C-alpha positions as CSV (number, residue, x, y, z in Angstrom):
1,M,2.8,-14.0,-22.1
2,T,2.0,-11.3,-20.9
3,T,-0.1,-11.5,-17.3
4,A,-3.3,-9.9,-16.8
5,S,-4.2,-9.1,-13.0
6,G,-6.2,-6.4,-10.5
7,I,-4.7,-4.1,-7.8
8,G,-7.3,-5.6,-4.9
9,S,-10.3,-3.2,-4.5
10,W,-14.0,-3.9,-6.2
11,P,-16.8,-1.6,-5.6
12,G,-20.2,-3.3,-4.2
13,T,-20.8,-5.0,-0.6
14,D,-21.4,-8.7,-2.7
15,V,-18.0,-10.4,-1.8
16,R,-19.0,-13.6,-3.1
17,E,-20.0,-12.2,-6.2
18,A,-16.5,-10.2,-6.9
19,I,-14.8,-13.1,-6.1
20,R,-16.5,-15.5,-8.6
21,L,-16.0,-12.5,-11.0
22,V,-12.4,-11.9,-10.5
23,R,-11.8,-15.8,-10.9
24,D,-14.4,-15.9,-13.8
25,T,-12.5,-13.2,-15.5
26,L,-8.4,-13.5,-14.9
27,G,-9.3,-17.5,-14.1
28,S,-9.7,-18.7,-16.8
29,L,-6.9,-17.6,-18.5
30,G,-3.9,-19.4,-19.9
31,G,-1.6,-20.6,-17.1
32,S,-3.8,-19.7,-14.5
33,G,-4.7,-23.6,-13.1
34,A,-7.5,-23.8,-15.6
35,D,-7.8,-25.2,-19.4
36,P,-5.9,-22.4,-21.5
37,G,-8.1,-23.7,-24.2
38,Q,-11.4,-21.8,-23.4
39,D,-12.9,-19.1,-20.8
40,R,-15.4,-20.8,-19.0
41,D,-18.3,-19.0,-21.4
42,G,-16.7,-22.1,-23.7
43,A,-15.1,-18.9,-26.1
44,P,-11.4,-19.1,-26.9
45,A,-9.4,-18.1,-24.5
46,P,-7.4,-14.5,-25.0
47,D,-3.6,-15.7,-25.5
48,V,-2.3,-13.9,-22.1
49,R,-1.9,-15.3,-18.7
50,G,-4.1,-14.4,-15.6
51,L,-3.4,-13.6,-11.8
52,P,-6.4,-13.7,-9.9
53,Y,-6.7,-11.8,-6.7
54,L,-9.0,-12.1,-3.3
55,P,-10.9,-8.5,-4.0
56,E,-11.5,-5.9,-1.3
57,L,-14.7,-4.1,-1.1
58,P,-14.5,-0.7,1.4
59,Q,-18.2,0.3,0.3
60,R,-18.7,-2.2,3.2
61,G,-17.2,0.3,5.6
62,P,-15.0,0.3,8.3
63,G,-12.9,-2.8,8.9
64,A,-13.3,-3.3,4.8
65,D,-11.4,-0.2,3.8
66,L,-7.0,-0.3,3.4
67,V,-6.1,0.6,6.8
68,G,-8.8,-1.7,9.0
69,R,-8.5,-4.4,7.1
70,G,-4.6,-4.3,7.7
71,A,-5.3,-3.3,11.0
72,G,-7.1,-6.6,11.4
73,L,-4.0,-8.8,10.8
74,L,-2.1,-7.5,13.8
75,V,-0.9,-9.6,16.2
76,D,-1.6,-8.4,20.3
77,L,-1.9,-5.4,18.9
78,P,-5.8,-4.1,18.9
79,V,-6.9,-1.2,17.2
80,D,-10.6,0.0,17.6
81,L,-12.2,2.9,15.3
82,Q,-12.3,6.5,16.5
83,P,-13.4,10.1,15.7
84,S,-10.2,10.3,14.5
85,G,-9.5,7.2,12.6
86,W,-8.3,3.9,13.8
87,R,-5.9,3.9,16.9
88,L,-4.4,1.2,19.2
89,V,-6.4,0.4,22.5
90,D,-6.2,-1.9,25.4
91,R,-8.7,-4.5,23.9
92,P,-10.4,-5.3,21.2
93,G,-13.6,-3.6,20.8
94,R,-17.0,-3.9,18.2
95,D,-15.3,-2.7,15.3
96,A,-11.9,-5.2,15.5
97,G,-14.7,-7.9,15.8
98,R,-16.3,-6.7,12.9
99,T,-13.2,-6.4,11.0
100,T,-12.3,-10.0,11.4
101,S,-16.0,-11.0,11.3
102,M,-15.4,-9.6,7.3
103,L,-12.5,-11.0,6.6
104,S,-13.6,-14.6,7.3
105,R,-16.5,-14.6,5.5
106,D,-14.3,-13.4,2.3
107,L,-12.0,-16.4,3.1
108,D,-14.9,-19.1,3.1
109,E,-16.1,-17.7,0.1
110,L,-12.3,-17.4,-1.6
111,A,-12.3,-21.1,-0.3
112,E,-15.7,-22.3,-2.2
113,A,-15.0,-20.3,-5.0
114,Y,-11.2,-21.8,-5.3
115,D,-12.4,-25.0,-4.9
116,G,-9.7,-27.3,-6.4
117,W,-7.2,-24.3,-7.1
118,T,-3.9,-24.8,-8.2
119,G,-2.7,-21.6,-10.2
120,R,-1.0,-18.3,-8.9
121,L,-3.6,-16.9,-6.6
122,K,-2.7,-13.1,-5.5
123,V,-3.8,-11.3,-2.0
124,Q,-2.7,-8.1,-0.5
125,V,-2.4,-6.7,2.5
126,A,-2.0,-3.1,4.0
127,G,2.0,-2.1,4.2
128,P,4.2,-1.2,7.7
129,W,4.3,2.5,6.6
130,S,1.1,3.3,5.2
131,L,-0.8,1.5,9.0
132,A,2.2,3.5,10.9
133,A,1.1,6.5,9.1
134,S,-2.5,6.3,9.3
135,I,-3.2,4.4,12.4
136,W,-3.2,6.7,16.3
137,L,-1.7,6.6,19.3
138,P,-3.9,6.7,22.3
139,R,-2.7,10.2,22.7
140,G,-3.7,11.2,20.1
141,E,-0.5,11.5,17.5
142,R,0.1,8.9,14.4
143,L,1.6,6.0,15.3
144,L,4.6,6.9,13.2
145,V,6.1,9.2,15.1
146,D,7.0,6.7,17.9
147,E,9.5,4.4,17.0
148,G,9.2,1.7,19.9
149,A,5.2,1.7,18.7
150,T,6.3,1.9,14.9
151,R,9.1,-1.0,15.6
152,D,5.9,-2.7,17.9
153,L,3.4,-2.7,14.5
154,V,6.1,-4.1,11.9
155,E,6.6,-6.9,14.3
156,S,3.2,-7.9,14.8
157,L,2.3,-7.3,11.0
158,T,4.6,-9.7,10.3
159,E,3.6,-12.4,12.1
160,G,-0.2,-11.3,11.0
161,V,0.9,-11.5,7.4
162,R,2.3,-15.1,8.0
163,V,-0.4,-16.5,10.0
164,H,-3.2,-14.9,7.3
165,L,-1.2,-16.6,4.4
166,A,-1.2,-19.4,6.7
167,T,-5.1,-19.6,6.7
168,V,-5.7,-19.2,3.2
169,Q,-3.1,-21.6,1.9
170,R,-5.2,-24.0,4.2
171,L,-8.1,-23.0,2.5
172,V,-6.9,-23.5,-1.2
173,P,-4.1,-25.7,-0.6
174,G,-3.1,-25.9,-4.4
175,A,-3.1,-22.2,-4.5
176,E,0.6,-20.9,-5.3
177,L,-0.1,-17.3,-3.3
178,V,1.3,-14.1,-4.3
179,L,1.5,-11.7,-1.4
180,Q,1.5,-7.7,-2.3
181,V,1.9,-5.2,-0.1
182,D,0.1,-1.9,-0.5
183,E,2.3,1.2,0.6
184,P,0.3,4.6,-0.8
185,S,1.6,6.3,2.2
186,L,5.2,5.5,1.7
187,P,6.0,8.2,-0.5
188,A,4.6,11.1,2.4
189,V,6.5,8.9,4.7
190,L,9.9,9.4,3.7
191,E,9.8,12.5,2.5
192,G,8.1,13.9,5.7
193,L,4.8,15.6,4.5
194,L,2.5,14.0,6.8
195,P,1.0,16.6,9.2
196,T,0.7,15.7,13.1
197,A,-2.3,16.1,14.8
198,S,-2.4,19.5,15.3
199,G,-2.1,20.1,11.7
200,Y,0.9,22.9,12.9
201,G,3.9,20.5,11.9
202,R,5.0,17.5,10.5
203,V,5.8,14.2,11.1
204,R,9.3,13.5,11.1
205,A,10.5,11.7,7.4
206,I,11.5,8.3,8.0
207,D,15.4,7.3,6.9
208,P,15.0,5.1,3.6
209,T,17.1,2.3,5.3
210,D,14.6,2.1,8.1
211,A,11.9,1.8,5.8
212,L,13.7,-0.6,3.7
213,T,14.2,-3.1,6.7
214,A,10.6,-2.9,7.8
215,L,9.3,-3.8,4.2
216,R,11.6,-6.6,3.8
217,E,10.9,-8.0,7.3
218,V,7.3,-7.9,6.3
219,L,7.7,-9.4,3.1
220,E,9.8,-12.2,5.0
221,G,6.3,-13.2,6.6
222,A,5.3,-14.7,3.0
223,G,7.6,-17.5,4.2
224,G,9.3,-17.3,0.6
225,R,6.0,-17.1,-1.5
226,E,6.3,-14.8,-4.4
227,T,6.0,-11.0,-3.2
228,L,5.7,-7.3,-4.4
229,V,5.3,-3.7,-3.0
230,H,2.3,-1.6,-4.6
231,C,2.7,2.2,-4.1
232,C,0.2,4.0,-6.8
233,A,1.0,7.8,-5.9
234,P,3.1,10.4,-6.6
235,G,6.6,9.8,-5.9
236,V,7.3,6.2,-5.8
237,P,10.3,5.7,-4.0
238,L,11.6,3.1,-7.0
239,A,15.6,2.6,-6.0
240,L,14.0,1.5,-2.2
241,L,11.2,-0.9,-3.7
242,R,13.8,-2.7,-6.0
243,Q,15.6,-3.4,-3.0
244,T,13.1,-5.3,-1.2
245,G,13.8,-7.9,-3.9
246,G,10.0,-8.3,-5.0
247,G,7.7,-7.1,-7.6
248,I,7.1,-3.7,-7.9
249,A,3.4,-2.9,-8.9
250,I,3.0,1.4,-10.1
251,D,0.9,3.5,-12.1
252,T,2.8,4.4,-14.9
253,A,1.1,7.1,-16.0
254,L,3.0,8.9,-13.0
255,L,6.2,8.2,-13.9
256,D,8.5,11.1,-15.3
257,P,11.8,9.8,-18.0
258,R,13.7,9.5,-15.0
259,G,11.2,7.2,-13.3
260,W,10.8,5.3,-16.4
261,E,14.6,4.7,-16.2
262,G,14.4,3.1,-12.8
263,A,11.6,0.6,-13.9
264,A,13.9,-0.2,-16.3
265,V,16.6,-0.8,-14.2
266,A,13.7,-3.2,-12.0
267,V,13.3,-5.2,-15.6
268,D,16.8,-5.7,-16.1
269,E,17.7,-7.0,-12.6
270,G,14.7,-9.6,-13.2
271,L,12.0,-7.9,-10.7
272,T,8.5,-8.2,-12.0
273,L,7.0,-4.7,-12.8
274,Y,3.5,-4.4,-12.5
275,A,2.3,-2.1,-14.8
276,G,-0.5,0.0,-13.7
277,C,-1.1,1.3,-17.7
278,V,-4.7,0.7,-18.0
279,A,-6.8,3.7,-16.5
280,A,-8.6,2.8,-12.8
281,A,-11.3,5.8,-14.8
282,A,-11.4,3.6,-18.1
283,G,-15.3,2.4,-17.7
284,T,-16.7,5.8,-17.5
285,S,-14.4,7.9,-20.3
286,A,-15.5,7.2,-24.1
287,D,-11.5,9.7,-24.6
288,L,-9.4,6.8,-22.8
289,L,-6.3,5.0,-24.7
290,T,-7.7,1.8,-26.5
291,P,-5.6,-1.4,-25.5
292,G,-3.7,-1.3,-28.7
293,Q,-2.7,2.7,-27.5
294,V,-1.9,1.7,-24.4
295,A,0.5,-0.8,-25.7
296,E,2.0,1.4,-27.9
297,G,2.8,3.5,-25.0
298,M,4.6,0.7,-23.3
299,V,6.9,-0.8,-26.6
300,A,7.6,2.5,-26.7
301,Q,9.0,3.4,-23.7
302,W,10.9,0.3,-24.0
303,R,12.7,1.4,-26.9
304,R,13.4,4.5,-25.8
305,L,15.0,2.8,-22.4
306,D,16.2,0.0,-25.3
307,L,14.5,-2.7,-23.0
308,P,14.3,-6.2,-25.5
309,L,11.0,-6.2,-26.3
310,A,10.5,-10.1,-25.2
311,S,10.7,-8.7,-21.6
312,L,7.4,-7.6,-22.4
313,D,6.6,-11.0,-21.6
314,A,7.2,-10.7,-17.9
315,V,5.3,-7.6,-17.4
316,V,2.1,-7.6,-15.5
317,V,-1.1,-5.5,-16.4
318,T,-3.1,-4.0,-14.5
319,P,-5.3,-1.0,-13.7
320,S,-3.8,2.0,-12.5
321,C,-5.2,1.7,-8.8
322,G,-8.0,-0.1,-7.3
323,L,-11.4,0.0,-8.5
324,G,-13.6,0.5,-5.2
325,T,-14.5,3.5,-5.9
326,L,-15.6,3.2,-9.6
327,S,-19.4,1.4,-10.6
328,H,-19.8,-2.2,-11.2
329,E,-20.2,-1.4,-15.3
330,A,-16.6,0.5,-15.0
331,A,-15.1,-2.0,-12.7
332,R,-15.9,-4.8,-14.8
333,R,-15.1,-2.7,-18.2
334,T,-11.5,-1.8,-16.7
335,H,-10.6,-5.6,-15.8
336,R,-11.9,-6.5,-19.9
337,L,-9.3,-3.5,-20.8
338,T,-6.4,-4.9,-18.8
339,I,-6.6,-8.6,-20.1
340,E,-7.1,-6.9,-23.1
341,T,-4.5,-5.0,-23.1
342,A,-2.2,-7.8,-22.2
343,T,-3.0,-9.3,-24.7
344,E,-2.5,-6.8,-27.0
345,L,1.4,-6.8,-25.7
346,T,1.8,-10.4,-25.8
347,G,1.5,-9.7,-29.8
348,R,4.2,-6.9,-29.6
349,A,7.1,-9.1,-27.3
350,V,8.9,-9.8,-30.1
351,D,12.7,-8.3,-31.3
């Protein structure tokens, strides 16, 4: 069976509602730790696996956003919110305290909602390069410009990931945790496209070898658990991501023929492809593709690349990106379309 999941972000400010909605829509599917014979409403469950996740609600404000939430995981590297964004400081301030408080509440709600859970459960953290690109040094430049500070951030984040996963595991002891590392800024970091603080220059491009080393180090913080790297920006460096050894989550609409060939290599190597093939605006337009059409598009690419259709069973279908900017109705509909698309692919995963 093909798997359905989400990227992470969710609209609104009610974390309890979001966690339970994700649990009820994805956690009731086959292979998810719940009874695969029916969903929570008593209806027959679709012929698809579900991978539920801890939703993130950026509309709650600073500290609930990708960078602030990731910065809150750093160990012995305090940050606080300044007019320019999150910046390194000597000691944690009010904003850091609010970030910690929100994450603590989220985990309490997660523990209650997943009491007795025994299936897979995904958590997301910001990656080292997106944090280094978005956190500022005290002197007013991106942390990325300082090699020593960047090394410190990688070490701090690795320890923060280890502690975070240990906490989630303690709260949901039966869960098989999956770590997703979000790297939306990775292509810009590798290509040297980020502007300096003055706006007149560009931050130096990071060597791909250094980028890979840092990603591997952070992923090692998962302690042998299943991992993946997510990047839904144009120019996703698939060759580099394949070398991390984990799954790869991408927006398939951004792939050109060469990009699809890189995805095919990942599938051939046995890596899990998290295919963001369901448009994240799926709840707002009647002109978007149906689940059947999306599935047919995936099948067409598989055939063009001479991949066995049976390998579609290993694909995880997701929205193209997070749902945090959508309305509640649109987000729910996108979630449902993701499940329906995965179900369609399950029926086509035959040679």
